[in-house]
Residue, then its C-alpha position, 0 to 999 in steps of 0.5 A: m946544249d941546253r938542258i931542262a929541268r936541271s937539279s940544283m945538286a947537278a947544278a952545284e956539282p960539288m966533287e966530293l958528292a959525284e959518285r961515278q955511276d956505271s950500268t955496264i955490268a948491269i946490262v951485259a949480265f941481262v943480255g946473257l940471262a936473256a941469252i941463257l933463257i933463249i937457250l935453256f927454253p927452245f920455245p918458251p910461252v910466247l905466243d905467236y913464236a911457234n907459228h914464226y918458227a914453222r915459217i922460218w923453217l919453211l924459208s930456211g929450205g923446209i918448204s922443198e921438202q915433202p910434202f911441203s912443196q905441193i902445199y906452199a908456194v912463196d911470193w914476195n910480192r905479197t907484201f913489202t913490209n913486215v917481213g924482216i924475220d921472212l928475209l933473213a930466213f930466206l937469205l941465212g937460214p940454209l946457212v945457220g939453220a932454222d932453230r938457231l936463227a929463230r932463236a936468234l931472232l927471238f932473242l933480238a926482239i928481247v934485248l934489242p928495244p932496251i937496248g937502243a933506248i940505252g943507247l938513245h939515252r948516252a948519246l943524250f946524257g952521256g954517262r952510263h947512268y943506273w937508269q939505263i938499267a931500269m930500261l931492260s925491264f921493258g924488254w918483257c911487255a905485252t908485244m914481246i909475249g905476243g911475239f910480235i918479232n918483226f915489231q919488236i926488233g924494229l922497234g930496237m933498230a929504230l931507237l939505235f937508228s936515231c942515235i945515229d941520226l942525232r949525231l948526224q943533226g947539224g952536219n951535212p944535209v947530203w948525209t943526213f938525207a941519205w941516212r934517213l933514207a936507208a934507214a926508212l927503207l929498213l924499218t919499212v921492210m922491217h916493220i911499218f910501226s917501226l919506221g912510225f916510232y923512227i920518224a916519231i923518234v927523229c922528229g923529237l930530237e930535231f926539237s930542243w931540249r928547251i919547250d922556249i923554242l916555241r916562243s920565237k917565230t924564226a925557231l918555230a920556221r926552222l923547226t918546221a921545215r926540219l921536221a917537214l923534210a925529215i917525215s917526206v924523206c922517211a915516207l919515201p921508201p915507204l910509198a915507192l913500195y906501196l906502188r910495186t905491191a900486188a897487196l895490202p893487209d885487209a880485214g878478209g873483204s870486210g872492210l876496214g875491220l875496225a874494233w875499238n877500245d872503247g871505254v876508260i877500263l879498257i884503254l887502261i888495261n891497253l896501257v898497261s901493255a907496255i909491261t905485261t907479261y903473265v900475271p898483271l899484278v905481278d907486273v905491276v909490283l915488279i915496275l913500282p920501284l921505277i916508278l917511285i924512283c921518278t916520283r921522287a927525283a921529280r919532287a926532288g928536282d933532280m930530274q933532267v929531260h929532253a922536251g923534245l922527246a917529251v912532246t914526242a913521249c905525249g903524242l905516243l901516249l893520245l895514240s895508245c889511247i885513240s888508235p884501234r885495237h884491229a884494223l885491216g885484218t891486223g890484230w892489237i894495234s893499239w898494243r904497239f904504242p903504249i910500249m913505244t911511249a915507255f922507251v921514249a920516256m926512259a930514254m928522255m929523262c935522266p933522275f937521281a944523275s948526281l948522287t953520293r956513294r950511299q945514294a947511288l948504291s941504294l939506287a943500283l940496288i933498287i933498280n937491279l932488284a926490280v929487273f932481275g927480279r922481273a926477269g926471273w918472273i919471266g924465267w920461272n913461267w918460261w921454266l913451266a911451260q917446258k912440260d907442255v911443250a914436251a907433251v906437245e912434241t910427244v903426240l906429233r911423234k905420232i902423226p905421220a908425214g903428210a897427214a892433216v892435222l886440226p888444231l882444237g883446244h880447252e877453253p878453260e873456266t878462269a885464266s888466273s891459275l897460278a899453277h899455269s900462270n905461264r898459259h895466258f898473258a895480256w888480257g887472258l889470251d892463251t900462250f900455247r895456241h900455235l904450238p900445234t903449227l910445230a906439226v910443220p917441222f917436226s911431223h911434215a904434216f899440215v896445219p890450217t893456222l899457219f901465218t899466211a896473210k896477204g900484205k904481211q907474209p910472203l907465204s901463200v897456200l896452194p889448192p887444194w889445201s887453201e880450202i882448209a886454211v886461214p891465214e891467221g887464226n885462234l885455237v877453237s875450243i873442242s866444244v865446236l864439234s859437239c854445238p851446232t850453235m858454236m859452229r854456226e858462230y865459227k864458220d866465218f872464221t874458221p872454214y875449215l872447220s867445215d866437213w872436219r871429219r873428210r878433211f882432217d885425219f887427226i885431231l890434235v888437243a891442247n890444254a887437254d889438262i884443264p877441262d873445257r868450260y863447255v863440253g869438259s873432256l867430251m869429244p864426238a864419237g867416231l874419233t881414236l885417242i892415239e897418245d894423251a900427254g896431259f897437256a896434249q893429247l891426239y886423236a884419229i878421225d874416223k872418216v865415216m860419219p857415226a851411224e847414231p844421231l849427234s848428241i849435244p852436251a848441255g853444256c852447249a847452251r852456255a856457249s850460245 
């Protein structure tokens, strides 16, 4: 193949300059470190993970235990995509256990995308270049810390599948057709966005190493035919599954439910989601060395680039800027494209492929410090979060089986405290939002915010419990119980708050060791504190409405 942007040093290839690069030890070390983190910290500050864990537990056999056989049902006709971990829970959970499976899936969500990008890079450029170590940094991003496990695993699958596709290109078209059909089916089941990512990579690989393919009408016609065939084959499985599905994601009957990043600042923040974890400033500092390596290699002319994947990266970057933030009941759609862009960009280039021994050692040192410094930062935040998890587990021991638990939280004045950096990520979103759902596996209690979205999860809520359940939910401030205006504002999003005193038995308050920005630590009358574990508090609800009139705290004025 004729590769573009080959450096003059690499072209000359003087044997005395070429130092053999080997990224294997660092990659193995990173994978081992990720495994250690998963083993040490069973419930890390990863937003959706606790909710996924509870659903995995139910699908692994917990649904047959009391009282869940009267609360939940499994219906695989509710969706055809985004069900990869659900299928694995249903098939493997009873054999290996829900806890082991959930941790294994979280581990794959971390390591599979960068490993896939490394595999693609090796297939394109050959060798074990130190640049491949840099790709490990992107195992930590907003979609990872957000707990988008199906999506993350799907990204890794798409990258690994593209390596196989690369080997098949130019060979037997029947084998290529069959492979793409099978790959598209697996990716559709895992996550529909991973299929789109795979199609984008395949189209980039079908392109030439050189951009001048566009100058030949014959070559351009052949390229167009190959791209059309690849897209058509990959579209067959989702189309077939779509035609037989009974439900699609929606926005609660409100149409498309579109929300946009409608401003330059919001778009820039969205783009940074490719590297964002707990404190953006720390993330930027730890990623800067990798950016400087690229810019220096480009200035020195020591950079190899795959033109087709460069086109793919540009297309994904455009989608990162113009895609909606929310649509069809699905949140953070625009987060998905920056990390796709990052992995394609990392895999499409090879800076400093040929270096002297001293230069190679310097390059390896810089990259390893950046990558493992970032992993250490993640580990620090995961360690910080364990006392919060322990607090939640403490209060869950006080909840009897069959109880209905109302999850609430303290909304802090600011989310920038380094002392509790693990509690927020990305745009100030909390990472502890779904910890109360652990009441399902740990206490055999009902929580209204377990993921049961039609079109995305096979789990559904049975009547009468469905009257106090939402398919996806946030952790609402405790002030909603004391502030009538806030209660009215939230009634469409949290209908379970209507007549909460009669419908629920307990209130679990998270982030309770930080005062709520509206009402401090004030709770309405008729609640009895059962357990105060610092971060988490548990209150029993008096079913009889207090005789005294409701007193509205002064802080409620700030919430209106």
